[in-house]
SEZAGU-526332 format. One record per residue: x, y, z of N, C-alpha, C, CB in turn; residue in three letters. Coordinates in steps of 0.1 Angstrom, whole numbers, m for minus. Glycine has a CB too. Layout:
# SEZAGU-526332
ATOM    nc1    nc2    nc3   cac1   cac2   cac3    cc1    cc2    cc3   cbc1   cbc2   cbc3  residuo
ATOM      X      Y      Z      X      Y      Z      X      Y      Z      X      Y      Z      Ala
...
This chain:
# SEZAGU-526332
ATOM    nc1    nc2    nc3   cac1   cac2   cac3    cc1    cc2    cc3   cbc1   cbc2   cbc3  residuo
ATOM      8    m12      0      0      0      0      9     13      0     m9      0     12      Met
ATOM     20     12      7     29     24      8     35     27     m6     40     22     18      Ala
ATOM     37     16    m14     43     18    m27     33     26    m36     46      4    m33      Lys
ATOM     20     22    m35     10     29    m43      9     44    m39     m4     22    m41      Ile
ATOM     10     46    m26     10     60    m21     21     68    m26     10     60     m6      Ser
ATOM     33     62    m27     45     69    m32     43     72    m47     58     61    m30      Lys
ATOM     38     63    m54     36     65    m69     26     76    m71     31     52    m75      Val
ATOM     15     76    m63      5     86    m65     10    100    m61     m8     83    m56      Leu
ATOM     18    100    m50     25    113    m46     34    118    m58     33    111    m34      Asp
ATOM     41    109    m64     49    114    m76     41    119    m87     58    102    m80      Glu
ATOM     30    112    m90     21    116   m101     16    130    m98     10    106   m103      Ile
ATOM     11    132    m85      6    145    m81     16    156    m82      1    144    m66      His
ATOM     29    153    m78     39    163    m80     42    167    m94     53    157    m73      Arg
ATOM     42    157   m103     44    159   m117     33    168   m123     46    146   m125      Ile
ATOM     21    164   m119      9    172   m124     10    186   m119     m4    165   m120      Arg
ATOM     14    189   m107     15    202   m102     26    210   m110     19    202    m87      Glu
ATOM     37    203   m113     48    210   m121     42    214   m135     60    201   m123      Glu
ATOM     35    205   m141     29    208   m154     20    220   m153     22    196   m160      Ile
ATOM     11    220   m143      2    231   m141      9    244   m139     m7    228   m129      Tyr
ATOM     19    244   m131     27    256   m129     33    261   m142     38    254   m118      Glu
ATOM     38    252   m150     44    256   m163     34    262   m172     51    244   m169      Glu
ATOM     22    257   m172     12    260   m182      1    270   m178      6    248   m187      Glu
ATOM      1    274   m165    m10    281   m160    m12    295   m167     m9    283   m145      Lys
ATOM     m1    301   m171     m1    314   m177     m2    314   m192     10    322   m173      Gly
ATOM     m3    302   m198     m3    301   m213    m17    302   m218      4    288   m217      Leu
ATOM    m18    307   m231    m30    306   m238    m33    292   m243    m31    317   m249      Thr
ATOM    m45    290   m247    m48    277   m253    m39    274   m265    m63    276   m257      Thr
ATOM    m37    284   m273    m28    282   m285    m14    279   m281    m28    295   m294      Glu
ATOM     m9    285   m271      5    282   m266      6    268   m260      9    292   m255      Glu
ATOM     m5    263   m253     m5    250   m248     m5    240   m259    m17    248   m239      Val
ATOM    m13    242   m270    m13    233   m281      0    233   m288    m24    238   m291      Leu
ATOM      7    244   m290     20    244   m296     30    236   m288     25    259   m298      Lys
ATOM     29    237   m275     38    230   m266     35    215   m267     36    234   m251      Lys
ATOM     23    211   m268     19    197   m269     24    192   m283      4    195   m268      Ile
ATOM     23    200   m293     27    196   m306     42    194   m307     23    207   m317      His
ATOM     50    203   m301     64    202   m301     69    190   m293     71    215   m297      Ser
ATOM     63    188   m281     67    177   m273     64    163   m280     60    177   m260      Glu
ATOM     52    163   m287     49    150   m294     59    148   m305     35    151   m300      Ser
ATOM     63    159   m312     73    157   m323     86    152   m317     76    171   m330      Glu
ATOM     90    157   m305    103    153   m299    102    138   m295    105    162   m286      Arg
ATOM     91    134   m290     89    120   m286     89    111   m298     76    118   m278      Ile
ATOM     83    115   m309     82    107   m321     96    105   m327     73    114   m331      Met
ATOM    104    116   m327    118    115   m332    127    106   m323    124    129   m333      Lys
ATOM    125    108   m310    133    101   m300    131     86   m301    130    105   m286      Lys
ATOM    119     82   m303    116     67   m304    114     62   m318    104     64   m295      Tyr
ATOM    117     71   m328    116     68   m342    101     62   m345    126     57   m346      Asn
ATOM     92     70   m341     78     66   m343     73     72   m356     69     71   m331      Leu
ATOM     66     65   m364     60     70   m376     45     71   m375     64     60   m388      Lys
ATOM     41     81   m368     27     83   m366     21     93   m375     24     86   m351      Leu
ATOM      9     91   m379      3    101   m388     m5    111   m379     m7     94   m398      Arg
ATOM     m3    123   m382    m10    134   m374    m21    140   m383      1    145   m370      Arg
ATOM    m32    141   m377    m44    148   m384    m45    162   m378    m57    139   m382      Val
ATOM    m44    171   m387    m45    185   m382    m60    189   m384    m36    195   m391      Glu
ATOM    m66    194   m373    m80    198   m373    m80    213   m376    m87    195   m359      Asn
ATOM    m87    217   m386    m87    231   m390    m98    239   m383    m89    233   m405      Lys
ATOM   m106    233   m375   m116    240   m367   m110    246   m355   m127    230   m363      Glu
ATOM   m116    256   m349   m112    262   m337   m113    253   m326   m119    275   m335      Thr
ATOM   m103    252   m317   m104    244   m305   m112    250   m295    m90    240   m300      Val
ATOM   m122    243   m289   m130    249   m279   m125    243   m265   m145    245   m281      Arg
ATOM   m124    252   m256   m119    249   m243   m129    253   m232   m105    254   m239      Val
């Protein structure tokens, strides 16, 4: 049980860090960050994934 608690604490800490990094960003800036991070991961692991660009406005 203590192991699960430690894992959940770590997840919570990471989520707080992400929130602090992104809390002042606009929706467009968050989407750009997600896009660039996904590109980085795809290159790092040599993933050949097809990306579908949605031309509609994103609703948040």
